[in-house]
N, CA, C and O of each residue as an XYZ file, in Angstrom:
732
protein
N      -5.210     13.672     -3.984
C      -4.353     12.547     -4.351
C      -5.054     11.721     -5.434
O      -6.255     11.463     -5.357
N      -4.294     11.320     -6.421
C      -4.801     10.493     -7.506
C      -5.069      9.065     -7.010
O      -4.349      8.558     -6.150
N      -6.104      8.425     -7.555
C      -6.451      7.057     -7.164
C      -5.287      6.108     -7.480
O      -4.689      6.158     -8.554
N      -4.994      5.251     -6.512
C      -3.930      4.257     -6.647
C      -4.568      2.903     -6.930
O      -5.571      2.536     -6.318
N      -3.982      2.178     -7.852
C      -4.445      0.818     -8.147
C      -3.385     -0.173     -7.694
O      -2.205     -0.047     -8.022
N      -3.833     -1.154     -6.936
C      -2.981     -2.267     -6.513
C      -3.617     -3.529     -7.065
O      -4.842     -3.650     -7.102
N      -2.793     -4.461     -7.492
C      -3.307     -5.721     -8.022
C      -2.949     -6.896     -7.118
O      -1.916     -6.895     -6.447
N      -3.821     -7.893     -7.116
C      -3.508     -9.178     -6.518
C      -3.226    -10.125     -7.681
O      -3.611     -9.853     -8.818
N      -2.562    -11.225     -7.395
C      -2.271    -12.194     -8.455
C      -1.903    -13.527     -7.831
O      -1.273    -13.576     -6.775
N      -2.297    -14.597     -8.485
C      -1.905    -15.940     -8.073
C      -1.046    -16.575     -9.155
O      -1.445    -16.626    -10.319
N       0.122    -17.055     -8.780
C       1.072    -17.557     -9.789
C       0.803    -18.981    -10.256
O       1.595    -19.525    -11.025
N      -0.274    -19.593     -9.822
C      -0.604    -20.959    -10.217
C      -0.422    -21.146    -11.721
O      -1.032    -20.425    -12.511
N       0.400    -22.096    -12.119
C       0.618    -22.389    -13.535
C       1.784    -21.646    -14.170
O       2.146    -21.939    -15.310
N       2.378    -20.696    -13.464
C       3.470    -19.906    -14.027
C       4.841    -20.305    -13.478
O       5.833    -19.644    -13.786
N       4.921    -21.346    -12.691
C       6.153    -21.720    -12.013
C       7.349    -21.985    -12.896
O       8.488    -21.823    -12.457
N       7.115    -22.392    -14.141
C       8.215    -22.663    -15.067
C       8.379    -21.570    -16.122
O       9.214    -21.693    -17.018
N       7.585    -20.499    -16.018
C       7.601    -19.482    -17.076
C       7.647    -18.063    -16.509
O       7.019    -17.157    -17.057
N       8.376    -17.868    -15.431
C       8.371    -16.559    -14.781
C       8.941    -15.455    -15.677
O       8.443    -14.329    -15.655
N       9.960    -15.759    -16.451
C      10.535    -14.727    -17.328
C       9.519    -14.275    -18.367
O       9.440    -13.088    -18.686
N       8.739    -15.219    -18.898
C       7.693    -14.870    -19.871
C       6.597    -14.045    -19.204
O       6.095    -13.078    -19.777
N       6.237    -14.437    -17.996
C       5.195    -13.702    -17.275
C       5.632    -12.262    -17.019
O       4.875    -11.329    -17.290
N       6.825    -12.076    -16.509
C       7.314    -10.731    -16.192
C       7.398     -9.886    -17.461
O       7.057     -8.703    -17.442
N       7.840    -10.474    -18.542
C       7.916     -9.746    -19.812
C       6.520     -9.287    -20.248
O       6.356     -8.159    -20.713
N       5.522    -10.151    -20.100
C       4.148     -9.805    -20.464
C       3.593     -8.715    -19.549
O       2.967     -7.764    -20.017
N       3.824     -8.856    -18.255
C       3.345     -7.854    -17.290
C       3.962     -6.490    -17.602
O       3.265     -5.476    -17.637
N       5.259     -6.479    -17.824
C       5.933     -5.215    -18.110
C       5.385     -4.570    -19.382
O       5.217     -3.352    -19.438
N       5.108     -5.377    -20.394
C       4.563     -4.847    -21.648
C       3.162     -4.268    -21.440
O       2.846     -3.197    -21.958
N       2.337     -4.970    -20.691
C       0.976     -4.483    -20.433
C       1.025     -3.193    -19.621
O       0.337     -2.225    -19.947
N       1.828     -3.178    -18.574
C       1.918     -1.974    -17.744
C       2.451     -0.793    -18.558
O       1.976      0.332    -18.405
N       3.438     -1.050    -19.423
C       3.957      0.020    -20.278
C       2.867      0.536    -21.213
O       2.752      1.743    -21.422
N       2.064     -0.370    -21.779
C       0.990      0.045    -22.685
C      -0.066      0.877    -21.963
O      -0.815      1.619    -22.598
N      -0.127      0.756    -20.649
C      -1.071      1.524    -19.837
C      -0.437      2.790    -19.256
O      -1.065      3.510    -18.481
N       0.810      3.048    -19.641
C       1.474      4.273    -19.210
C       2.228      4.182    -17.899
O       2.535      5.208    -17.291
N       2.534      2.957    -17.447
C       3.227      2.772    -16.176
C       4.596      2.142    -16.382
O       4.834      1.445    -17.369
N       5.487      2.397    -15.439
C       6.782      1.724    -15.400
C       6.544      0.288    -14.917
O       5.462     -0.024    -14.421
N       7.545     -0.585    -15.059
C       7.384     -1.967    -14.589
C       6.955     -2.016    -13.120
O       7.467     -1.259    -12.296
N       6.024     -2.902    -12.798
C       5.494     -2.955    -11.432
C       6.471     -3.560    -10.431
O       7.498     -4.142    -10.781
N       6.100     -3.392     -9.178
C       6.844     -3.994     -8.075
C       6.009     -5.150     -7.553
O       4.802     -5.012     -7.358
N       6.644     -6.280     -7.328
C       5.957     -7.485     -6.867
C       6.155     -7.651     -5.362
O       7.276     -7.599     -4.857
N       5.048     -7.851     -4.662
C       5.102     -8.075     -3.218
C       4.603     -9.498     -2.954
O       3.447     -9.828     -3.221
N       5.476    -10.304     -2.438
C       5.218    -11.714     -2.134
C       4.592    -11.791     -0.745
O       5.241    -11.449      0.244
N       3.329    -12.240     -0.659
C       2.653    -12.302      0.639
C       2.504    -13.740      1.129
O       1.560    -14.066      1.849
N       3.438    -14.588      0.733
C       3.410    -15.971      1.219
C       4.146    -16.053      2.557
O       5.131    -15.351      2.788
N       3.654    -16.909      3.410
C       4.305    -17.140      4.698
C       5.647    -17.843      4.500
O       6.616    -17.576      5.212
N       5.684    -18.742      3.523
C       6.897    -19.500      3.234
C       7.201    -19.444      1.745
O       6.290    -19.455      0.917
N       8.470    -19.384      1.411
C       8.870    -19.391      0.000
C       9.416    -20.750     -0.420
O       9.984    -20.881     -1.504
N       9.250    -21.757      0.424
C       9.667    -23.118      0.079
C       8.493    -23.806     -0.608
O       7.589    -24.324      0.047
N       8.524    -23.802     -1.942
C       7.414    -24.335     -2.734
C       7.933    -25.213     -3.873
O       9.131    -25.243     -4.154
N       7.019    -25.918     -4.516
C       7.406    -26.787     -5.635
C       7.656    -26.023     -6.924
O       8.474    -26.451     -7.738
N       6.974    -24.904     -7.130
C       7.104    -24.142     -8.375
C       8.507    -23.542     -8.474
O       8.852    -22.657     -7.692
N       9.317    -24.009     -9.420
C      10.717    -23.582     -9.481
C      10.904    -22.061     -9.551
O      11.814    -21.523     -8.921
N      10.076    -21.387    -10.289
C      10.232    -19.951    -10.463
C       9.865    -19.126     -9.246
O      10.115    -17.921     -9.208
N       9.263    -19.778     -8.236
C       8.834    -19.073     -7.030
C       9.406    -19.685     -5.756
O       9.049    -19.274     -4.652
N      10.280    -20.655     -5.908
C      10.900    -21.306     -4.751
C      12.059    -20.456     -4.249
O      12.900    -20.004     -5.025
N      12.087    -20.246     -2.937
C      13.178    -19.478     -2.343
C      13.272    -18.083     -2.928
O      12.281    -17.354     -2.962
N      14.455    -17.707     -3.387
C      14.706    -16.371     -3.942
C      14.565    -16.328     -5.464
O      14.942    -15.332     -6.081
N      14.032    -17.383     -6.081
C      14.001    -17.478     -7.550
C      13.285    -16.299     -8.211
O      13.817    -15.707     -9.149
N      12.093    -15.952     -7.737
C      11.362    -14.856     -8.388
C      12.048    -13.515     -8.136
O      12.070    -12.651     -9.013
N      12.599    -13.344     -6.956
C      13.358    -12.130     -6.645
C      14.534    -11.980     -7.613
O      14.828    -10.876     -8.072
N      15.195    -13.081     -7.917
C      16.312    -13.050     -8.867
C      15.815    -12.728    -10.276
O      16.516    -12.067    -11.041
N      14.624    -13.185    -10.622
C      14.069    -12.927    -11.956
C      13.757    -11.453    -12.151
O      14.120    -10.876    -13.176
N      13.089    -10.835    -11.181
C      12.673     -9.430    -11.347
C      13.696     -8.430    -10.830
O      13.670     -7.260    -11.213
N      14.594     -8.878     -9.964
C      15.589     -7.981     -9.374
C      15.133     -7.499     -8.005
O      13.936     -7.381     -7.741
N      16.089     -7.224     -7.147
C      15.773     -6.847     -5.769
C      15.015     -5.524     -5.673
O      14.287     -5.301     -4.705
N      15.175     -4.646     -6.664
C      14.469     -3.362     -6.638
C      12.984     -3.507     -6.989
O      12.206     -2.577     -6.778
N      12.590     -4.663     -7.521
C      11.189     -4.870     -7.918
C      10.528     -5.994     -7.122
O       9.453     -6.464     -7.496
N      11.144     -6.421     -6.052
C      10.617     -7.542     -5.268
C      10.668     -7.211     -3.782
O      11.632     -6.630     -3.285
N       9.609     -7.596     -3.093
C       9.587     -7.454     -1.641
C       8.803     -8.618     -1.045
O       7.701     -8.929     -1.497
N       9.366     -9.247     -0.045
C       8.680    -10.345      0.644
C       8.066     -9.788      1.908
O       8.770     -9.234      2.752
N       6.751     -9.930      2.047
C       6.043     -9.501      3.246
C       5.435    -10.731      3.915
O       4.229    -10.966      3.850
N       6.298    -11.501      4.553
C       5.882    -12.696      5.289
C       4.789    -12.358      6.302
O       3.943    -13.194      6.619
N       4.817    -11.143      6.797
C       3.839    -10.690      7.791
C       2.399    -10.736      7.269
O       1.454    -10.769      8.057
N       2.235    -10.739      5.955
C       0.895    -10.833      5.367
C       0.575    -12.252      4.892
O      -0.400    -12.471      4.172
N       1.395    -13.197      5.298
C       1.162    -14.603      4.958
C       0.021    -15.201      5.769
O      -0.397    -14.651      6.788
N      -0.467    -16.327      5.297
C      -1.577    -17.033      5.942
C      -1.026    -18.092      6.892
O      -0.476    -19.102      6.452
N      -1.176    -17.860      8.199
C      -0.665    -18.806      9.185
C      -1.399    -20.149      9.139
O      -0.897    -21.139      9.669
N      -2.558    -20.197      8.525
C      -3.310    -21.455      8.415
C      -2.575    -22.486      7.571
O      -2.850    -23.682      7.665
N      -1.649    -22.029      6.755
C      -0.833    -22.948      5.959
C      -0.029    -23.842      6.903
O       0.138    -25.032      6.636
N       0.458    -23.287      7.985
C       1.250    -24.035      8.967
C       0.340    -24.790      9.939
O       0.576    -25.962     10.235
N      -0.695    -24.115     10.431
C      -1.565    -24.716     11.450
C      -2.569    -25.714     10.872
O      -3.198    -26.469     11.614
N      -2.715    -25.715      9.551
C      -3.663    -26.593      8.835
C      -5.122    -26.242      9.147
O      -6.020    -27.044      8.887
N      -5.358    -25.070      9.694
C      -6.711    -24.600      9.955
C      -7.372    -24.218      8.639
O      -6.687    -23.815      7.699
N      -8.667    -24.335      8.560
C      -9.375    -23.957      7.335
C      -9.689    -22.473      7.298
O     -10.016    -21.930      6.243
N      -9.592    -21.814      8.447
C      -9.882    -20.393      8.522
C      -8.613    -19.588      8.238
O      -7.551    -19.879      8.788
N      -8.727    -18.588      7.387
C      -7.592    -17.733      7.049
C      -7.198    -16.893      8.262
O      -8.043    -16.282      8.918
N      -5.886    -16.877      8.544
C      -5.368    -16.073      9.657
C      -4.082    -15.383      9.186
O      -3.037    -16.016      9.036
N      -4.186    -14.082      8.959
C      -3.037    -13.310      8.509
C      -2.056    -13.150      9.672
O      -2.456    -12.805     10.784
N      -0.780    -13.400      9.410
C       0.248    -13.364     10.459
C       0.236    -12.037     11.224
O       0.222    -12.034     12.455
N       0.241    -10.923     10.511
C       0.214     -9.607     11.157
C      -0.667     -8.667     10.336
O      -0.175     -7.979      9.442
N      -1.969     -8.635     10.636
C      -2.887     -7.801      9.853
C      -2.489     -6.330      9.784
O      -2.813     -5.653      8.808
N      -1.796     -5.825     10.795
C      -1.395     -4.410     10.782
C      -0.391     -4.111      9.664
O      -0.190     -2.948      9.313
N       0.238     -5.146      9.104
C       1.204     -4.953      8.013
C       0.524     -4.477      6.728
O       1.202     -4.065      5.787
N      -0.794     -4.528      6.683
C      -1.520     -4.016      5.512
C      -1.226     -2.526      5.324
O      -1.182     -2.040      4.194
N      -1.026     -1.810      6.418
C      -0.676     -0.381      6.345
C       0.669     -0.204      5.643
O       0.860      0.736      4.870
N       1.593     -1.115      5.921
C       2.914     -1.067      5.292
C       2.797     -1.312      3.780
O       3.468     -0.654      2.984
N       1.939     -2.265      3.395
C       1.727     -2.532      1.969
C       1.104     -1.310      1.289
O       1.489     -0.952      0.177
N       0.142     -0.674      1.960
C      -0.465      0.545      1.412
C       0.590      1.636      1.242
O       0.660      2.264      0.185
N       1.402      1.868      2.259
C       2.459      2.890      2.175
C       3.431      2.581      1.039
O       3.896      3.483      0.342
N       3.728      1.311      0.867
C       4.625      0.880     -0.205
C       4.001      1.194     -1.572
O       4.689      1.653     -2.483
N       2.692      0.942     -1.706
C       1.985      1.218     -2.967
C       1.912      2.719     -3.243
O       2.028      3.145     -4.392
N       1.722      3.514     -2.207
C       1.701      4.978     -2.362
C       3.062      5.466     -2.854
O       3.133      6.306     -3.751
N       4.134      4.947     -2.275
C       5.488      5.322     -2.708
C       5.740      4.883     -4.150
O       6.339      5.625     -4.928
N       5.290      3.689     -4.506
C       5.467      3.192     -5.878
C       4.697      4.065     -6.870
O       5.184      4.343     -7.966
N       3.499      4.493     -6.484
C       2.682      5.336     -7.363
C       3.393      6.654     -7.670
O       3.253      7.197     -8.766
N       4.143      7.158     -6.720
C       4.900      8.401     -6.938
C       5.980      8.209     -7.997
O       6.445      9.173     -8.606
N       6.376      6.953     -8.209
C       7.368      6.614     -9.243
C       6.684      6.112    -10.513
O       7.343      5.594    -11.415
N       5.353      6.268    -10.582
C       4.553      5.797    -11.713
C       4.634      4.272    -11.885
O       4.673      3.757    -13.002
N       4.659      3.576    -10.757
C       4.669      2.113    -10.732
C       3.447      1.635     -9.961
O       2.914      2.343     -9.107
N       3.024      0.437    -10.275
C       1.952     -0.171     -9.514
C       2.500     -1.401     -8.801
O       3.545     -1.939     -9.167
N       1.779     -1.829     -7.786
C       2.179     -2.972     -6.979
C       1.275     -4.149     -7.300
O       0.057     -4.006     -7.414
N       1.892     -5.311     -7.443
C       1.165     -6.568     -7.600
C       1.556     -7.433     -6.412
O       2.710     -7.847     -6.298
N       0.589     -7.713     -5.513
C       0.917     -8.615     -4.418
C       0.361     -9.983     -4.744
O      -0.738    -10.114     -5.282
N       1.144    -11.008     -4.407
C       0.808    -12.336     -4.904
C       1.059    -13.451     -3.911
O       1.768    -13.301     -2.916
N       0.439    -14.581     -4.231
C       0.687    -15.855     -3.551
C       0.512    -16.935     -4.624
O       0.487    -16.625     -5.815
N       0.394    -18.166     -4.220
C       0.338    -19.256     -5.186
C      -1.064    -19.541     -5.722
O      -1.195    -20.070     -6.826
N      -2.092    -19.213     -4.986
C      -3.458    -19.633     -5.320
C      -3.910    -19.160     -6.704
O      -3.616    -18.044     -7.132
N      -4.626    -20.038     -7.375
C      -5.100    -19.731     -8.725
C      -6.149    -18.623     -8.731
O      -6.073    -17.702     -9.544
N      -7.120    -18.705     -7.838
C      -8.224    -17.742     -7.818
C      -8.292    -17.063     -6.452
O      -8.026    -17.698     -5.432
N      -8.645    -15.785     -6.425
C      -8.658    -15.061     -5.157
C      -9.847    -15.377     -4.244
O      -9.822    -15.033     -3.062
N     -10.866    -16.014     -4.767
C     -12.101    -16.200     -3.998
C     -11.889    -16.824     -2.618
O     -12.405    -16.298     -1.632
N     -11.156    -17.912     -2.519
C     -10.932    -18.586     -1.240
C      -9.480    -18.453     -0.783
O      -8.970    -19.302     -0.052
N      -8.832    -17.399     -1.215
C      -7.407    -17.204     -0.961
C      -7.197    -16.079      0.040
O      -8.010    -15.160      0.134
N      -6.109    -16.156      0.782
C      -5.833    -15.126      1.776
C      -5.530    -13.768      1.157
O      -5.578    -12.755      1.854
N      -5.216    -13.725     -0.147
C      -4.953    -12.414     -0.726
C      -6.223    -11.559     -0.788
O      -6.131    -10.332     -0.844
N      -7.406    -12.185     -0.779
C      -8.651    -11.414     -0.675
C      -8.763    -10.776      0.706
O      -9.224     -9.642      0.836
N      -8.346    -11.500      1.726
C      -8.348    -10.960      3.086
C      -7.351     -9.808      3.180
O      -7.656     -8.769      3.766
N      -6.178     -9.987      2.613
C      -5.171     -8.921      2.610
C      -5.713     -7.708      1.856
O      -5.515     -6.574      2.293
N      -6.385     -7.928      0.745
C      -6.963     -6.815     -0.023
C      -7.946     -6.019      0.840
O      -7.927     -4.788      0.833
N      -8.800     -6.720      1.580
C      -9.753     -6.024      2.465
C      -9.016     -5.223      3.540
O      -9.410     -4.100      3.858
N      -7.958     -5.791      4.095
C      -7.177     -5.081      5.108
C      -6.546     -3.811      4.535
O      -6.517     -2.776      5.201
N      -6.044     -3.889      3.309
C      -5.421     -2.727      2.667
C      -6.482     -1.672      2.350
O      -6.236     -0.479      2.528
N      -7.647     -2.094      1.887
C      -8.743     -1.154      1.618
C      -9.136     -0.430      2.906
O      -9.336      0.784      2.896
N      -9.246     -1.159      4.002
C      -9.589     -0.538      5.286
C      -8.515      0.454      5.738
O      -8.827      1.525      6.259
N      -7.262      0.090      5.537
C      -6.160      1.002      5.891
C      -6.230      2.266      5.032
O      -5.979      3.367      5.522
N      -6.571      2.106      3.752
C      -6.686      3.251      2.842
C      -7.830      4.178      3.271
O      -7.698      5.400      3.214
N      -8.940      3.593      3.695
C     -10.067      4.416      4.161
C      -9.663      5.242      5.376
O      -9.994      6.424      5.467
N      -8.949      4.618      6.309
C      -8.516      5.333      7.519
C      -7.559      6.480      7.186
O      -7.597      7.535      7.819
N      -6.699      6.261      6.182
C      -5.724      7.290      5.804
C      -6.262      8.214      4.702
O      -5.580      9.144      4.271
N      -7.487      7.944      4.257
C      -8.125      8.717      3.182
C      -7.302      8.699      1.894
O      -7.108      9.723      1.238
N      -6.834      7.522      1.563
C      -6.088      7.318      0.327
C      -7.052      6.700     -0.693
O      -7.581      5.614     -0.453
N      -7.286      7.370     -1.822
C      -8.162      6.784     -2.847
C      -7.491      5.545     -3.459
O      -6.395      5.626     -4.012
N      -8.165      4.412     -3.348
C      -7.549      3.134     -3.721
C      -8.541      2.210     -4.381
O      -9.721      2.180     -4.030
N      -8.048      1.458     -5.340
C      -8.821      0.348     -5.895
C      -7.891     -0.855     -5.973
O      -6.698     -0.722     -6.244
N      -8.467     -2.040     -5.729
C      -7.696     -3.275     -5.800
C      -8.445     -4.240     -6.712
O      -9.656     -4.423     -6.584
N      -7.713     -4.848     -7.628
C      -8.288     -5.841     -8.527
C      -7.272     -6.936     -8.788
O      -6.091     -6.790     -8.475
N      -7.738     -8.025     -9.359
C      -6.832     -9.110     -9.718
C      -6.151     -8.738    -11.035
O      -6.801     -8.282    -11.975
N      -4.819     -8.941    -11.088
C      -4.082     -8.582    -12.305
C      -4.539     -9.466    -13.450
O      -4.688    -10.669    -13.238
N      -4.773     -8.953    -14.648
C      -4.369     -7.658    -15.172
C      -5.396     -6.543    -14.976
O      -5.164     -5.416    -15.414
N      -6.511     -6.831    -14.335
C      -7.518     -5.799    -14.117
C      -8.277     -5.509    -15.391
O      -8.117     -6.204    -16.394
N      -9.086     -4.502    -15.350
C      -9.883     -4.125    -16.507
C     -11.039     -5.080    -16.734
O     -11.256     -6.024    -15.975
N     -11.763     -4.809    -17.788
C     -12.913     -5.644    -18.121
C     -12.473     -6.755    -19.077
O     -11.650     -6.530    -19.965
N     -13.031     -7.957    -18.887
C     -12.684     -9.044    -19.807
C     -13.051     -8.665    -21.236
O     -14.042     -7.975    -21.475
N     -12.262     -9.115    -22.153
C     -12.512     -8.817    -23.560
C     -12.292    -10.043    -24.417
O     -12.028    -11.136    -23.916
N     -12.403     -9.846    -25.696
C     -12.240    -10.938    -26.649
C     -11.225    -10.496    -27.696
O     -11.343     -9.410    -28.263
N     -10.241    -11.329    -27.946
C      -9.307    -11.060    -29.033
C      -9.279    -12.273    -29.948
O      -9.474    -13.408    -29.513
N      -9.035    -12.012    -31.204
C      -8.912    -13.097    -32.173
C      -7.477    -13.145    -32.656
O      -6.868    -12.117    -32.953
N      -6.947    -14.354    -32.730
C      -5.582    -14.559    -33.174
C      -5.612    -15.627    -34.253
O      -6.168    -16.709    -34.064
N      -5.002    -15.303    -35.389
C      -4.913    -16.285    -36.456
C      -3.821    -17.287    -36.121
O      -2.686    -16.908    -35.832
N      -4.169    -18.569    -36.161
C      -3.214    -19.624    -35.835
C      -3.059    -20.517    -37.062
O      -4.046    -21.043    -37.576
N      -1.831    -20.689    -37.529
C      -1.601    -21.540    -38.709
C      -2.054    -22.986    -38.460
O      -1.967    -23.491    -37.341
N      -2.533    -23.631    -39.510
C      -3.015    -25.006    -39.442
C      -1.937    -25.947    -38.885
O      -2.254    -26.897    -38.170
N      -0.688    -25.688    -39.205
C       0.407    -26.527    -38.704
C       0.485    -26.509    -37.180
O       0.813    -27.521    -36.560
N       0.183    -25.360    -36.579
C       0.186    -25.273    -35.118
C      -0.936    -26.124    -34.518
O      -0.746    -26.783    -33.495
N      -2.086    -26.106    -35.151
C      -3.188    -26.947    -34.670
C      -2.817    -28.425    -34.751
O      -3.137    -29.203    -33.852
N      -2.152    -28.798    -35.816
C      -1.722    -30.198    -35.954
C      -0.717    -30.565    -34.864
O      -0.765    -31.663    -34.309
N       0.184    -29.644    -34.566
C       1.167    -29.893    -33.501
C       0.484    -30.094    -32.158
O       0.888    -30.957    -31.379
N      -0.540    -29.312    -31.884
C      -1.283    -29.443    -30.630
C      -1.986    -30.798    -30.583
O      -2.013    -31.457    -29.543
N      -2.545    -31.204    -31.704
C      -3.225    -32.507    -31.772
C      -2.245    -33.650    -31.493
O      -2.644    -34.713    -31.018
N      -0.968    -33.426    -31.792
C       0.051    -34.448    -31.559
C       0.663    -34.357    -30.162
O       1.555    -35.135    -29.823
N       0.180    -33.396    -29.338
C       0.651    -33.323    -27.967
C       1.433    -32.085    -27.584
O       1.781    -31.916    -26.416
N       1.719    -31.212    -28.544
C       2.434    -29.987    -28.190
C       1.582    -29.182    -27.208
O       0.365    -29.090    -27.371
N       2.218    -28.602    -26.195
C       1.478    -27.933    -25.126
C       1.306    -26.421    -25.321
O       0.499    -25.802    -24.628
N       2.042    -25.829    -26.240
C       1.906    -24.384    -26.425
C       2.297    -24.010    -27.844
O       2.953    -24.772    -28.554
N       1.871    -22.801    -28.238
C       2.242    -22.264    -29.544
C       2.618    -20.796    -29.359
O       2.185    -20.156    -28.401
N       3.407    -20.277    -30.256
C       3.798    -18.879    -30.206
C       2.665    -18.023    -30.763
O       2.059    -18.363    -31.780
N       2.390    -16.924    -30.096
C       1.358    -15.997    -30.591
C       1.978    -14.823    -31.321
O       1.273    -13.890    -31.706
N       3.264    -14.855    -31.513
C       3.924    -13.765    -32.218
C       4.377    -12.674    -31.249
O       4.247    -12.800    -30.032
N       4.911    -11.602    -31.830
C       5.484    -10.545    -31.001
C       4.536     -9.374    -30.761
O       4.736     -8.616    -29.812
N       3.529     -9.209    -31.578
C       2.688     -8.011    -31.489
C       1.215     -8.381    -31.320
O       0.424     -8.251    -32.254
N       0.863     -8.831    -30.156
C      -0.524     -9.142    -29.850
C      -1.097     -7.997    -29.029
O      -0.548     -7.657    -27.981
N      -2.186     -7.401    -29.485
C      -2.846     -6.323    -28.751
C      -3.658     -6.942    -27.630
O      -4.610     -7.680    -27.882
N      -3.280     -6.640    -26.371
C      -3.924     -7.249    -25.209
C      -4.996     -6.382    -24.582
O      -5.733     -6.861    -23.720
N      -5.108     -5.143    -24.975
C      -6.121     -4.294    -24.341
C      -7.031     -3.645    -25.349
O      -7.937     -2.900    -24.974
């Protein structure tokens, strides 16, 4: 069996730009030879402040065929206010692994996500360990990384002086054009 890659991701900061994010993800995955990925939501609750991830909003953005909510992999500490991470149903990691194996057969990868900016103190790291353990038991070759994966690199982008002036006046973003090489 070929090695399967699953990604984790935290949507922090993307709540108002989900369409842009999905477009970028799809472009990167296509450049790597994959079909658009499937997103697995591992939050216990979908009632959040980020508009693009509140309720069914992200599911509507990507479509029902590319979205799956796995509340069973949510962190119950969000409700109990405990500082220790407690996955609602750790055995559901096997289901996430099976889902990723099925997606790989369609030349798709899985990105499982929650709201946290960094995985270090986030329950998605715990879920990743559970999925790795399930893969070892089933002898499925697997790697898990934070999306977009790969090694960090450096790119240079020419930005017109007018854009810099706009930023100095308070503009929050600038267009990078249509053809930026990301890998």
